[in-house]
All heavy atoms as TSV, in Angstrom:
chain	resi	resn	atom	element	x	y	z
A	1	MET	N	N	112.846	107.380	22.446
A	1	MET	CA	C	113.301	106.274	23.270
A	1	MET	C	C	114.807	106.312	23.286
A	1	MET	O	O	115.439	106.521	22.313
A	1	MET	CB	C	112.786	105.011	22.603
A	1	MET	CG	C	113.172	103.804	23.349
A	1	MET	SD	S	112.222	102.437	22.602
A	1	MET	CE	C	112.538	101.203	23.839
A	2	SER	N	N	115.232	106.150	24.543
A	2	SER	CA	C	116.751	106.187	24.708
A	2	SER	C	C	117.390	104.970	24.067
A	2	SER	O	O	116.898	103.852	24.177
A	2	SER	CB	C	117.007	106.253	26.221
A	2	SER	OG	O	118.416	106.204	26.481
A	3	PHE	N	N	118.556	105.038	23.622
A	3	PHE	CA	C	119.345	103.956	23.033
A	3	PHE	C	C	119.809	103.027	24.121
A	3	PHE	O	O	119.981	101.826	24.016
A	3	PHE	CB	C	120.619	104.524	22.369
A	3	PHE	CG	C	121.530	103.463	21.839
A	3	PHE	CD1	C	121.139	102.727	20.766
A	3	PHE	CD2	C	122.675	103.227	22.433
A	3	PHE	CE1	C	121.976	101.838	20.178
A	3	PHE	CE2	C	123.596	102.256	21.887
A	3	PHE	CZ	C	123.261	101.509	20.740
A	4	PHE	N	N	120.001	103.573	25.407
A	4	PHE	CA	C	120.519	102.784	26.549
A	4	PHE	C	C	119.389	102.268	27.480
A	4	PHE	O	O	119.672	101.580	28.550
A	4	PHE	CB	C	121.483	103.559	27.438
A	4	PHE	CG	C	122.625	104.024	26.730
A	4	PHE	CD1	C	122.740	105.357	26.208
A	4	PHE	CD2	C	123.741	103.137	26.402
A	4	PHE	CE1	C	123.893	105.784	25.522
A	4	PHE	CE2	C	124.834	103.589	25.704
A	4	PHE	CZ	C	124.878	104.901	25.206
A	5	ARG	N	N	118.156	102.359	27.026
A	5	ARG	CA	C	117.090	101.912	27.963
A	5	ARG	C	C	117.029	100.414	28.002
A	5	ARG	O	O	117.092	99.704	26.941
A	5	ARG	CB	C	115.710	102.436	27.349
A	5	ARG	CG	C	114.561	102.138	28.181
A	5	ARG	CD	C	113.278	102.705	27.691
A	5	ARG	NE	N	112.176	102.670	28.595
A	5	ARG	CZ	C	111.507	101.513	28.962
A	5	ARG	NH1	N	111.981	100.356	28.549
A	5	ARG	NH2	N	110.543	101.560	29.805
A	6	ARG	N	N	116.847	99.927	29.214
A	6	ARG	CA	C	116.754	98.514	29.434
A	6	ARG	C	C	115.339	98.061	29.451
A	6	ARG	O	O	114.503	98.885	29.739
A	6	ARG	CB	C	117.474	98.174	30.801
A	6	ARG	CG	C	118.883	98.465	30.860
A	6	ARG	CD	C	119.527	98.109	32.120
A	6	ARG	NE	N	118.641	97.709	33.227
A	6	ARG	CZ	C	119.002	97.579	34.506
A	6	ARG	NH1	N	120.187	97.833	34.887
A	6	ARG	NH2	N	118.213	97.163	35.402
A	7	PRO	N	N	115.113	96.826	29.146
A	7	PRO	CA	C	113.646	96.365	29.232
A	7	PRO	C	C	113.196	96.414	30.647
A	7	PRO	O	O	113.928	96.323	31.620
A	7	PRO	CB	C	113.742	94.878	28.697
A	7	PRO	CG	C	115.195	94.513	28.620
A	7	PRO	CD	C	116.015	95.812	28.684
A	8	ASP	N	N	111.880	96.630	30.803
A	8	ASP	CA	C	111.300	96.627	32.168
A	8	ASP	C	C	111.485	95.366	32.840
A	8	ASP	O	O	111.210	94.231	32.375
A	8	ASP	CB	C	109.744	96.904	32.053
A	8	ASP	CG	C	109.555	98.258	31.507
A	8	ASP	OD1	O	110.372	99.218	31.697
A	8	ASP	OD2	O	108.422	98.530	30.899
A	9	TYR	N	N	111.961	95.435	34.074
A	9	TYR	CA	C	112.232	94.236	34.935
A	9	TYR	C	C	111.005	93.941	35.776
A	9	TYR	O	O	110.417	94.889	36.448
A	9	TYR	CB	C	113.404	94.522	35.794
A	9	TYR	CG	C	113.657	93.394	36.854
A	9	TYR	CD1	C	114.117	92.133	36.524
A	9	TYR	CD2	C	113.269	93.626	38.113
A	9	TYR	CE1	C	114.323	91.188	37.377
A	9	TYR	CE2	C	113.459	92.664	39.070
A	9	TYR	CZ	C	114.034	91.331	38.764
A	9	TYR	OH	O	114.147	90.485	39.665
A	10	LYS	N	N	110.639	92.639	35.868
A	10	LYS	CA	C	109.657	92.267	36.862
A	10	LYS	C	C	110.174	91.064	37.594
A	10	LYS	O	O	110.662	90.074	37.034
A	10	LYS	CB	C	108.353	91.784	36.199
A	10	LYS	CG	C	107.557	92.867	35.473
A	10	LYS	CD	C	106.258	92.528	34.892
A	10	LYS	CE	C	105.494	93.639	34.357
A	10	LYS	NZ	N	104.107	93.250	33.910
A	11	SER	N	N	110.073	91.157	38.898
A	11	SER	CA	C	110.600	89.976	39.741
A	11	SER	C	C	109.731	88.840	39.661
A	11	SER	O	O	108.549	88.927	39.171
A	11	SER	CB	C	110.664	90.572	41.176
A	11	SER	OG	O	109.429	90.729	41.764
A	12	GLU	N	N	110.241	87.786	40.196
A	12	GLU	CA	C	109.507	86.465	40.091
A	12	GLU	C	C	108.258	86.635	41.125
A	12	GLU	O	O	107.190	86.103	40.678
A	12	GLU	CB	C	110.303	85.330	40.694
A	12	GLU	CG	C	111.407	84.869	39.799
A	12	GLU	CD	C	112.247	83.761	40.389
A	12	GLU	OE1	O	111.849	83.164	41.311
A	12	GLU	OE2	O	113.320	83.566	39.790
A	13	THR	N	N	108.303	87.397	42.119
A	13	THR	CA	C	107.174	87.630	42.966
A	13	THR	C	C	106.048	88.343	42.234
A	13	THR	O	O	104.939	87.989	42.336
A	13	THR	CB	C	107.604	88.349	44.237
A	13	THR	OG1	O	108.777	87.677	44.905
A	13	THR	CG2	C	106.512	88.541	45.209
A	14	THR	N	N	106.439	89.392	41.539
A	14	THR	CA	C	105.530	90.205	40.864
A	14	THR	C	C	104.816	89.370	39.744
A	14	THR	O	O	103.533	89.381	39.546
A	14	THR	CB	C	106.175	91.414	40.151
A	14	THR	OG1	O	106.795	92.185	41.161
A	14	THR	CG2	C	105.172	92.258	39.371
A	15	LEU	N	N	105.649	88.565	38.988
A	15	LEU	CA	C	105.021	87.661	37.957
A	15	LEU	C	C	104.096	86.644	38.636
A	15	LEU	O	O	103.022	86.400	38.112
A	15	LEU	CB	C	106.139	87.002	37.251
A	15	LEU	CG	C	107.100	87.934	36.370
A	15	LEU	CD1	C	108.219	87.115	35.815
A	15	LEU	CD2	C	106.205	88.527	35.285
A	16	PHE	N	N	104.451	86.138	39.790
A	16	PHE	CA	C	103.630	85.147	40.491
A	16	PHE	C	C	102.235	85.800	40.822
A	16	PHE	O	O	101.261	85.238	40.622
A	16	PHE	CB	C	104.291	84.698	41.736
A	16	PHE	CG	C	103.436	83.833	42.578
A	16	PHE	CD1	C	103.072	82.490	42.250
A	16	PHE	CD2	C	102.904	84.320	43.748
A	16	PHE	CE1	C	102.269	81.705	43.037
A	16	PHE	CE2	C	102.095	83.563	44.519
A	16	PHE	CZ	C	101.808	82.307	44.243
A	17	ILE	N	N	102.276	87.033	41.379
A	17	ILE	CA	C	101.034	87.722	41.836
A	17	ILE	C	C	100.169	88.058	40.726
A	17	ILE	O	O	98.947	87.842	40.687
A	17	ILE	CB	C	101.396	88.859	42.659
A	17	ILE	CG1	C	102.041	88.455	43.975
A	17	ILE	CG2	C	100.196	89.775	42.877
A	17	ILE	CD1	C	102.576	89.607	44.889
A	18	GLU	N	N	100.802	88.534	39.518
A	18	GLU	CA	C	100.048	88.844	38.435
A	18	GLU	C	C	99.290	87.608	37.818
A	18	GLU	O	O	98.173	87.544	37.438
A	18	GLU	CB	C	100.977	89.449	37.330
A	18	GLU	CG	C	101.399	90.852	37.616
A	18	GLU	CD	C	102.336	91.446	36.618
A	18	GLU	OE1	O	102.772	90.674	35.746
A	18	GLU	OE2	O	102.587	92.702	36.831
A	19	GLN	N	N	100.022	86.429	37.827
A	19	GLN	CA	C	99.464	85.164	37.294
A	19	GLN	C	C	98.365	84.717	38.238
A	19	GLN	O	O	97.392	84.233	37.840
A	19	GLN	CB	C	100.599	84.097	37.161
A	19	GLN	CG	C	100.055	82.881	36.570
A	19	GLN	CD	C	99.626	83.009	35.108
A	19	GLN	OE1	O	100.232	83.787	34.407
A	19	GLN	NE2	N	98.552	82.327	34.837
A	20	LEU	N	N	98.564	84.849	39.552
A	20	LEU	CA	C	97.532	84.401	40.497
A	20	LEU	C	C	96.220	85.311	40.304
A	20	LEU	O	O	95.209	84.699	40.368
A	20	LEU	CB	C	98.111	84.596	41.899
A	20	LEU	CG	C	97.249	84.163	43.004
A	20	LEU	CD1	C	96.992	82.712	43.003
A	20	LEU	CD2	C	97.871	84.645	44.433
A	21	LYS	N	N	96.425	86.647	40.129
A	21	LYS	CA	C	95.260	87.362	39.865
A	21	LYS	C	C	94.551	87.016	38.570
A	21	LYS	O	O	93.346	87.162	38.486
A	21	LYS	CB	C	95.677	88.844	39.852
A	21	LYS	CG	C	95.972	89.451	41.205
A	21	LYS	CD	C	96.371	90.876	41.139
A	21	LYS	CE	C	96.701	91.472	42.469
A	21	LYS	NZ	N	97.048	92.862	42.510
A	22	LYS	N	N	95.259	86.674	37.555
A	22	LYS	CA	C	94.664	86.179	36.281
A	22	LYS	C	C	93.873	84.901	36.554
A	22	LYS	O	O	92.748	84.619	35.993
A	22	LYS	CB	C	95.661	85.916	35.216
A	22	LYS	CG	C	96.261	87.187	34.654
A	22	LYS	CD	C	97.267	86.885	33.560
A	22	LYS	CE	C	97.997	88.095	33.041
A	22	LYS	NZ	N	99.025	87.842	32.086
A	23	ASP	N	N	94.475	83.984	37.288
A	23	ASP	CA	C	93.937	82.689	37.567
A	23	ASP	C	C	92.713	82.717	38.528
A	23	ASP	O	O	91.700	81.908	38.376
A	23	ASP	CB	C	94.911	81.659	38.158
A	23	ASP	CG	C	95.933	81.343	37.120
A	23	ASP	OD1	O	95.765	81.646	35.925
A	23	ASP	OD2	O	97.050	80.820	37.646
A	24	GLU	N	N	92.746	83.642	39.498
A	24	GLU	CA	C	91.731	83.807	40.462
A	24	GLU	C	C	91.165	85.271	40.408
A	24	GLU	O	O	91.539	86.041	41.270
A	24	GLU	CB	C	92.280	83.502	41.886
A	24	GLU	CG	C	92.833	82.104	42.061
A	24	GLU	CD	C	91.767	81.084	42.263
A	24	GLU	OE1	O	90.625	81.485	42.682
A	24	GLU	OE2	O	92.079	79.939	41.992
A	25	PRO	N	N	90.299	85.605	39.627
A	25	PRO	CA	C	89.837	86.994	39.395
A	25	PRO	C	C	89.064	87.434	40.701
A	25	PRO	O	O	88.973	88.562	40.979
A	25	PRO	CB	C	89.013	86.990	38.204
A	25	PRO	CG	C	88.648	85.561	37.919
A	25	PRO	CD	C	89.730	84.710	38.518
A	26	LYS	N	N	88.513	86.517	41.433
A	26	LYS	CA	C	87.685	86.835	42.624
A	26	LYS	C	C	88.558	87.203	43.789
A	26	LYS	O	O	88.147	87.758	44.754
A	26	LYS	CB	C	86.845	85.562	43.011
A	26	LYS	CG	C	85.883	85.837	44.048
A	26	LYS	CD	C	85.063	84.554	44.323
A	26	LYS	CE	C	84.199	84.773	45.615
A	26	LYS	NZ	N	83.580	83.587	46.134
A	27	LEU	N	N	89.829	86.893	43.677
A	27	LEU	CA	C	90.771	87.130	44.793
A	27	LEU	C	C	90.828	88.675	45.163
A	27	LEU	O	O	90.934	88.898	46.434
A	27	LEU	CB	C	92.252	86.694	44.369
A	27	LEU	CG	C	93.361	86.844	45.382
A	27	LEU	CD1	C	93.116	85.841	46.512
A	27	LEU	CD2	C	94.680	86.564	44.766
A	28	VAL	N	N	90.852	89.516	44.282
A	28	VAL	CA	C	90.940	90.967	44.506
A	28	VAL	C	C	89.692	91.414	45.363
A	28	VAL	O	O	89.747	92.142	46.339
A	28	VAL	CB	C	91.184	91.725	43.308
A	28	VAL	CG1	C	91.127	93.285	43.581
A	28	VAL	CG2	C	92.439	91.317	42.631
A	29	THR	N	N	88.602	90.968	44.933
A	29	THR	CA	C	87.319	91.366	45.594
A	29	THR	C	C	87.269	90.771	47.062
A	29	THR	O	O	86.844	91.455	47.938
A	29	THR	CB	C	86.017	90.993	44.811
A	29	THR	OG1	O	86.095	89.625	44.562
A	29	THR	CG2	C	85.973	91.706	43.531
A	30	ASP	N	N	87.723	89.593	47.117
A	30	ASP	CA	C	87.855	88.977	48.537
A	30	ASP	C	C	88.792	89.701	49.401
A	30	ASP	O	O	88.502	89.922	50.497
A	30	ASP	CB	C	88.288	87.519	48.470
A	30	ASP	CG	C	87.200	86.644	47.840
A	30	ASP	OD1	O	86.014	87.052	47.743
A	30	ASP	OD2	O	87.460	85.534	47.439
A	31	GLN	N	N	89.853	90.158	48.864
A	31	GLN	CA	C	90.885	90.937	49.647
A	31	GLN	C	C	90.274	92.311	50.091
A	31	GLN	O	O	90.412	92.666	51.233
A	31	GLN	CB	C	92.156	91.209	48.768
A	31	GLN	CG	C	93.062	90.105	48.651
A	31	GLN	CD	C	94.181	90.491	47.870
A	31	GLN	OE1	O	94.171	91.288	46.883
A	31	GLN	NE2	N	95.383	89.882	48.146
A	32	ARG	N	N	89.554	92.898	49.149
A	32	ARG	CA	C	88.919	94.148	49.594
A	32	ARG	C	C	87.819	94.023	50.549
A	32	ARG	O	O	87.567	94.814	51.404
A	32	ARG	CB	C	88.273	94.906	48.241
A	32	ARG	CG	C	89.432	95.401	47.334
A	32	ARG	CD	C	88.910	96.128	46.180
A	32	ARG	NE	N	89.899	96.322	45.173
A	32	ARG	CZ	C	90.695	97.409	45.243
A	32	ARG	NH1	N	90.677	98.246	46.259
A	32	ARG	NH2	N	91.547	97.545	44.220
A	33	ARG	N	N	87.022	92.932	50.450
A	33	ARG	CA	C	86.031	92.633	51.446
A	33	ARG	C	C	86.698	92.401	52.880
A	33	ARG	O	O	86.113	92.872	53.802
A	33	ARG	CB	C	85.187	91.450	50.964
A	33	ARG	CG	C	83.933	91.259	51.868
A	33	ARG	CD	C	83.069	90.099	51.331
A	33	ARG	NE	N	82.951	89.996	49.840
A	33	ARG	CZ	C	83.115	89.054	49.156
A	33	ARG	NH1	N	83.498	87.839	49.695
A	33	ARG	NH2	N	82.946	89.074	47.905
A	34	GLY	N	N	87.694	91.720	52.880
A	34	GLY	CA	C	88.446	91.442	54.130
A	34	GLY	C	C	89.000	92.699	54.750
A	34	GLY	O	O	88.983	92.922	55.979
A	35	LEU	N	N	89.534	93.535	53.893
A	35	LEU	CA	C	90.059	94.853	54.356
A	35	LEU	C	C	88.941	95.640	54.908
A	35	LEU	O	O	89.072	96.332	56.008
A	35	LEU	CB	C	90.742	95.556	53.221
A	35	LEU	CG	C	91.198	96.986	53.483
A	35	LEU	CD1	C	92.582	96.829	54.223
A	35	LEU	CD2	C	91.436	97.704	52.147
A	36	ALA	N	N	87.783	95.731	54.291
A	36	ALA	CA	C	86.624	96.492	54.725
A	36	ALA	C	C	86.159	95.941	56.058
A	36	ALA	O	O	85.769	96.712	57.020
A	36	ALA	CB	C	85.490	96.499	53.746
A	37	LEU	N	N	86.205	94.571	56.192
A	37	LEU	CA	C	85.733	93.982	57.502
A	37	LEU	C	C	86.612	94.424	58.614
A	37	LEU	O	O	86.061	94.627	59.807
A	37	LEU	CB	C	85.723	92.479	57.371
A	37	LEU	CG	C	85.258	91.648	58.497
A	37	LEU	CD1	C	83.847	91.897	58.820
A	37	LEU	CD2	C	85.476	90.140	58.226
A	38	LEU	N	N	87.947	94.462	58.460
A	38	LEU	CA	C	88.786	94.683	59.606
A	38	LEU	C	C	89.170	96.130	59.739
A	38	LEU	O	O	89.269	96.569	60.968
A	38	LEU	CB	C	90.130	93.930	59.386
A	38	LEU	CG	C	90.075	92.387	59.316
A	38	LEU	CD1	C	91.345	91.804	58.944
A	38	LEU	CD2	C	89.522	91.954	60.671
A	39	TRP	N	N	89.177	96.999	58.765
A	39	TRP	CA	C	89.764	98.274	58.885
A	39	TRP	C	C	88.860	99.411	58.642
A	39	TRP	O	O	88.917	100.499	59.244
A	39	TRP	CB	C	90.978	98.463	58.044
A	39	TRP	CG	C	92.075	97.628	58.502
A	39	TRP	CD1	C	92.519	96.409	57.944
A	39	TRP	CD2	C	93.000	97.744	59.573
A	39	TRP	NE1	N	93.473	95.828	58.585
A	39	TRP	CE2	C	93.821	96.609	59.597
A	39	TRP	CE3	C	93.048	98.706	60.602
A	39	TRP	CZ2	C	94.794	96.472	60.580
A	39	TRP	CZ3	C	93.993	98.539	61.636
A	39	TRP	CH2	C	94.876	97.475	61.530
A	40	ASN	N	N	87.887	99.309	57.740
A	40	ASN	CA	C	87.068	100.381	57.311
A	40	ASN	C	C	85.869	100.491	58.265
A	40	ASN	O	O	84.832	99.887	57.989
A	40	ASN	CB	C	86.532	100.239	55.913
A	40	ASN	CG	C	87.722	100.155	54.901
A	40	ASN	OD1	O	88.854	100.584	55.282
A	40	ASN	ND2	N	87.526	99.697	53.695
A	41	LYS	N	N	86.012	101.190	59.281
A	41	LYS	CA	C	85.016	101.329	60.317
A	41	LYS	C	C	84.614	102.857	60.343
A	41	LYS	O	O	85.408	103.802	60.120
A	41	LYS	CB	C	85.620	101.049	61.747
A	41	LYS	CG	C	86.227	99.685	61.862
A	41	LYS	CD	C	85.200	98.601	61.981
A	41	LYS	CE	C	85.889	97.283	62.152
A	41	LYS	NZ	N	84.906	96.170	62.282
A	42	LEU	N	N	83.333	102.974	60.751
A	42	LEU	CA	C	82.872	104.284	61.003
A	42	LEU	C	C	83.291	104.843	62.291
A	42	LEU	O	O	83.378	104.159	63.310
A	42	LEU	CB	C	81.313	104.344	60.953
A	42	LEU	CG	C	80.621	103.953	59.647
A	42	LEU	CD1	C	79.096	103.893	59.818
A	42	LEU	CD2	C	80.972	104.988	58.614
A	43	VAL	N	N	83.712	106.045	62.287
A	43	VAL	CA	C	84.314	106.765	63.469
A	43	VAL	C	C	83.356	107.641	64.219
A	43	VAL	O	O	82.818	108.522	63.486
A	43	VAL	CB	C	85.615	107.478	63.142
A	43	VAL	CG1	C	86.186	108.146	64.346
A	43	VAL	CG2	C	86.659	106.560	62.584
A	44	ASP	N	N	83.052	107.418	65.517
A	44	ASP	CA	C	82.113	108.248	66.223
A	44	ASP	C	C	82.988	109.429	66.909
A	44	ASP	O	O	83.615	109.194	67.873
A	44	ASP	CB	C	81.369	107.489	67.313
A	44	ASP	CG	C	80.310	108.295	68.058
A	44	ASP	OD1	O	80.175	109.469	67.694
A	44	ASP	OD2	O	79.724	107.784	68.991
A	45	ARG	N	N	83.026	110.549	66.239
A	45	ARG	CA	C	83.862	111.622	66.656
A	45	ARG	C	C	83.456	112.184	67.984
A	45	ARG	O	O	84.304	112.660	68.789
A	45	ARG	CB	C	83.838	112.682	65.654
A	45	ARG	CG	C	84.353	112.200	64.261
A	45	ARG	CD	C	85.140	113.203	63.629
A	45	ARG	NE	N	85.480	112.720	62.306
A	45	ARG	CZ	C	86.624	112.102	61.895
A	45	ARG	NH1	N	87.540	112.036	62.882
A	45	ARG	NH2	N	86.850	111.768	60.766
A	46	ASP	N	N	82.183	112.135	68.343
A	46	ASP	CA	C	81.707	112.611	69.684
A	46	ASP	C	C	82.261	111.757	70.761
A	46	ASP	O	O	82.685	112.196	71.866
A	46	ASP	CB	C	80.255	112.701	69.736
A	46	ASP	CG	C	79.651	113.689	68.855
A	46	ASP	OD1	O	80.416	114.709	68.590
A	46	ASP	OD2	O	78.561	113.527	68.332
A	47	ALA	N	N	82.304	110.398	70.531
A	47	ALA	CA	C	82.895	109.485	71.511
A	47	ALA	C	C	84.268	109.712	71.687
A	47	ALA	O	O	84.867	109.770	72.856
A	47	ALA	CB	C	82.592	107.998	71.097
A	48	TRP	N	N	85.110	109.974	70.610
A	48	TRP	CA	C	86.539	110.219	70.750
A	48	TRP	C	C	86.807	111.475	71.518
A	48	TRP	O	O	87.751	111.546	72.285
A	48	TRP	CB	C	87.135	110.358	69.342
A	48	TRP	CG	C	87.580	109.014	68.829
A	48	TRP	CD1	C	86.855	108.320	67.952
A	48	TRP	CD2	C	88.590	108.214	69.308
A	48	TRP	NE1	N	87.468	107.016	67.659
A	48	TRP	CE2	C	88.584	106.984	68.528
A	48	TRP	CE3	C	89.662	108.330	70.230
A	48	TRP	CZ2	C	89.557	105.931	68.701
A	48	TRP	CZ3	C	90.555	107.298	70.352
A	48	TRP	CH2	C	90.475	106.102	69.643
A	49	VAL	N	N	85.983	112.491	71.423
A	49	VAL	CA	C	86.170	113.691	72.222
A	49	VAL	C	C	86.058	113.310	73.731
A	49	VAL	O	O	86.848	113.804	74.577
A	49	VAL	CB	C	85.137	114.835	71.853
A	49	VAL	CG1	C	85.122	115.907	72.839
A	49	VAL	CG2	C	85.444	115.301	70.428
A	50	GLY	N	N	84.999	112.495	74.019
A	50	GLY	CA	C	84.872	112.058	75.391
A	50	GLY	C	C	86.019	111.217	75.957
A	50	GLY	O	O	86.435	111.271	77.071
A	51	TYR	N	N	86.525	110.354	75.044
A	51	TYR	CA	C	87.625	109.469	75.446
A	51	TYR	C	C	88.949	110.339	75.770
A	51	TYR	O	O	89.656	110.038	76.711
A	51	TYR	CB	C	88.071	108.468	74.294
A	51	TYR	CG	C	86.986	107.547	73.912
A	51	TYR	CD1	C	86.947	107.047	72.605
A	51	TYR	CD2	C	86.036	107.030	74.829
A	51	TYR	CE1	C	85.984	106.091	72.382
A	51	TYR	CE2	C	85.078	106.156	74.533
A	51	TYR	CZ	C	85.065	105.678	73.252
A	51	TYR	OH	O	84.081	104.747	72.935
A	52	ARG	N	N	89.093	111.340	74.936
A	52	ARG	CA	C	90.355	112.200	75.168
A	52	ARG	C	C	90.142	113.050	76.449
A	52	ARG	O	O	91.069	113.288	77.158
A	52	ARG	CB	C	90.546	113.100	73.944
A	52	ARG	CG	C	90.965	112.360	72.790
A	52	ARG	CD	C	91.491	113.300	71.700
A	52	ARG	NE	N	91.927	112.545	70.545
A	52	ARG	CZ	C	91.249	112.435	69.452
A	52	ARG	NH1	N	90.100	113.115	69.253
A	52	ARG	NH2	N	91.686	111.709	68.393
A	53	LYS	N	N	88.925	113.454	76.772
A	53	LYS	CA	C	88.732	114.232	78.027
A	53	LYS	C	C	88.909	113.356	79.206
A	53	LYS	O	O	89.301	113.767	80.311
A	53	LYS	CB	C	87.290	114.825	77.987
A	53	LYS	CG	C	87.179	116.006	77.110
A	53	LYS	CD	C	85.781	116.545	77.124
A	53	LYS	CE	C	85.652	117.819	76.162
A	53	LYS	NZ	N	84.225	118.318	76.176
A	54	ALA	N	N	88.605	112.112	79.132
A	54	ALA	CA	C	88.569	111.139	80.294
A	54	ALA	C	C	89.978	110.541	80.517
A	54	ALA	O	O	90.111	109.796	81.410
A	54	ALA	CB	C	87.579	110.051	80.078
A	55	LYS	N	N	90.930	110.819	79.603
A	55	LYS	CA	C	92.227	110.235	79.727
A	55	LYS	C	C	92.928	110.797	81.018
A	55	LYS	O	O	92.943	111.996	81.309
A	55	LYS	CB	C	93.065	110.757	78.595
A	55	LYS	CG	C	94.347	110.039	78.465
A	55	LYS	CD	C	95.123	110.310	77.175
A	55	LYS	CE	C	96.375	109.531	77.048
A	55	LYS	NZ	N	97.012	109.778	75.750
A	56	VAL	N	N	93.511	109.910	81.744
A	56	VAL	CA	C	94.225	110.272	82.970
A	56	VAL	C	C	95.709	110.243	82.703
A	56	VAL	O	O	96.216	109.423	82.031
A	56	VAL	CB	C	93.917	109.050	84.093
A	56	VAL	CG1	C	94.664	109.292	85.249
A	56	VAL	CG2	C	92.419	109.044	84.366
A	57	ALA	N	N	96.339	111.273	83.287
A	57	ALA	CA	C	97.830	111.415	83.074
A	57	ALA	C	C	98.580	110.304	83.761
A	57	ALA	O	O	98.260	109.987	84.882
A	57	ALA	CB	C	98.228	112.801	83.536
A	58	GLN	N	N	99.608	109.809	83.122
A	58	GLN	CA	C	100.387	108.668	83.610
A	58	GLN	C	C	101.465	109.261	84.505
A	58	GLN	O	O	102.129	110.374	84.174
A	58	GLN	CB	C	101.011	107.916	82.484
A	58	GLN	CG	C	101.795	106.713	82.999
A	58	GLN	CD	C	102.182	105.890	81.760
A	58	GLN	OE1	O	101.912	106.200	80.582
A	58	GLN	NE2	N	103.029	104.927	82.008
A	59	LYS	N	N	101.819	108.547	85.539
A	59	LYS	CA	C	102.896	109.037	86.456
A	59	LYS	C	C	104.183	108.846	85.704
A	59	LYS	O	O	104.332	107.987	84.868
A	59	LYS	CB	C	102.891	108.195	87.751
A	59	LYS	CG	C	101.727	108.398	88.638
A	59	LYS	CD	C	101.866	107.534	89.850
A	59	LYS	CE	C	100.686	107.694	90.723
A	59	LYS	NZ	N	100.794	106.884	91.981
A	60	PRO	N	N	105.199	109.579	86.071
A	60	PRO	CA	C	106.492	109.473	85.476
A	60	PRO	C	C	107.168	108.071	85.654
A	60	PRO	O	O	107.723	107.442	84.646
A	60	PRO	CB	C	107.422	110.533	86.082
A	60	PRO	CG	C	106.427	111.432	86.733
A	60	PRO	CD	C	105.197	110.714	87.034
A	61	TYR	N	N	106.928	107.511	86.746
A	61	TYR	CA	C	107.443	106.165	87.067
A	61	TYR	C	C	106.238	105.257	87.355
A	61	TYR	O	O	105.625	105.421	88.411
A	61	TYR	CB	C	108.539	106.093	88.111
A	61	TYR	CG	C	109.077	104.759	88.380
A	61	TYR	CD1	C	109.914	104.177	87.444
A	61	TYR	CD2	C	108.725	104.058	89.559
A	61	TYR	CE1	C	110.463	102.942	87.563
A	61	TYR	CE2	C	109.308	102.754	89.697
A	61	TYR	CZ	C	110.199	102.244	88.767
A	61	TYR	OH	O	110.762	100.984	88.955
A	62	VAL	N	N	105.761	104.519	86.430
A	62	VAL	CA	C	104.462	103.804	86.596
A	62	VAL	C	C	104.443	102.741	87.731
A	62	VAL	O	O	103.352	102.431	88.167
A	62	VAL	CB	C	103.997	103.221	85.273
A	62	VAL	CG1	C	103.740	104.327	84.250
A	62	VAL	CG2	C	105.001	102.237	84.729
A	63	TYR	N	N	105.624	102.200	88.034
A	63	TYR	CA	C	105.554	101.188	89.028
A	63	TYR	C	C	105.632	101.603	90.477
A	63	TYR	O	O	105.509	100.924	91.383
A	63	TYR	CB	C	106.820	100.139	88.795
A	63	TYR	CG	C	106.698	99.538	87.408
A	63	TYR	CD1	C	107.585	99.970	86.404
A	63	TYR	CD2	C	105.679	98.679	87.175
A	63	TYR	CE1	C	107.502	99.395	85.136
A	63	TYR	CE2	C	105.632	98.066	85.900
A	63	TYR	CZ	C	106.481	98.509	84.886
A	63	TYR	OH	O	106.360	97.833	83.647
A	64	GLN	N	N	105.809	102.883	90.687
A	64	GLN	CA	C	105.793	103.530	92.005
A	64	GLN	C	C	104.419	103.626	92.477
A	64	GLN	O	O	103.506	104.264	91.789
A	64	GLN	CB	C	106.487	104.836	92.009
A	64	GLN	CG	C	106.659	105.405	93.378
A	64	GLN	CD	C	107.411	106.702	93.377
A	64	GLN	OE1	O	108.029	107.079	92.408
A	64	GLN	NE2	N	107.509	107.351	94.547
A	65	THR	N	N	104.025	103.018	93.647
A	65	THR	CA	C	102.680	102.985	94.222
A	65	THR	C	C	102.232	104.214	94.854
A	65	THR	O	O	101.106	104.606	94.834
A	65	THR	CB	C	102.355	101.730	94.927
A	65	THR	OG1	O	103.355	101.773	96.003
A	65	THR	CG2	C	102.455	100.514	94.120
A	66	SER	N	N	103.276	104.913	95.544
A	66	SER	CA	C	102.802	106.069	96.356
A	66	SER	C	C	104.029	107.086	96.308
A	66	SER	O	O	105.184	106.706	95.885
A	66	SER	CB	C	102.527	105.764	97.734
A	66	SER	OG	O	103.615	105.230	98.457
A	67	ASP	N	N	103.771	108.290	96.747
A	67	ASP	CA	C	104.889	109.267	96.724
A	67	ASP	C	C	105.852	109.066	97.812
A	67	ASP	O	O	107.025	109.551	97.669
A	67	ASP	CB	C	104.217	110.738	96.907
A	67	ASP	CG	C	103.478	111.043	95.625
A	67	ASP	OD1	O	103.762	110.551	94.534
A	67	ASP	OD2	O	102.519	111.910	95.688
A	68	LYS	N	N	105.481	108.454	98.898
A	68	LYS	CA	C	106.421	108.193	99.981
A	68	LYS	C	C	106.913	106.756	99.962
A	68	LYS	O	O	106.228	105.863	99.683
A	68	LYS	CB	C	105.623	108.374	101.328
A	68	LYS	CG	C	105.087	109.733	101.501
A	68	LYS	CD	C	104.394	109.883	102.888
A	68	LYS	CE	C	103.811	111.268	102.978
A	68	LYS	NZ	N	103.113	111.412	104.234
A	69	VAL	N	N	108.202	106.730	100.252
A	69	VAL	CA	C	108.834	105.416	100.123
A	69	VAL	C	C	108.971	104.799	101.481
A	69	VAL	O	O	109.149	105.330	102.479
A	69	VAL	CB	C	110.226	105.508	99.447
A	69	VAL	CG1	C	110.965	104.164	99.382
A	69	VAL	CG2	C	109.971	106.032	98.068
């Protein structure tokens, strides 16, 4: 152990979150359930291949309606 080592610092926010997790043990499982609901989706790779093939190239200037002015 170093002679100059400082004690581990924890911010007020970190202490608050740690205390909240101690007081509400169900909080972590609820967070994981919400994450799974919004982000953890099954990806249909065949559909994505079709989406990429159907993509239409964008014009350089999207607001121009025709080539002739």
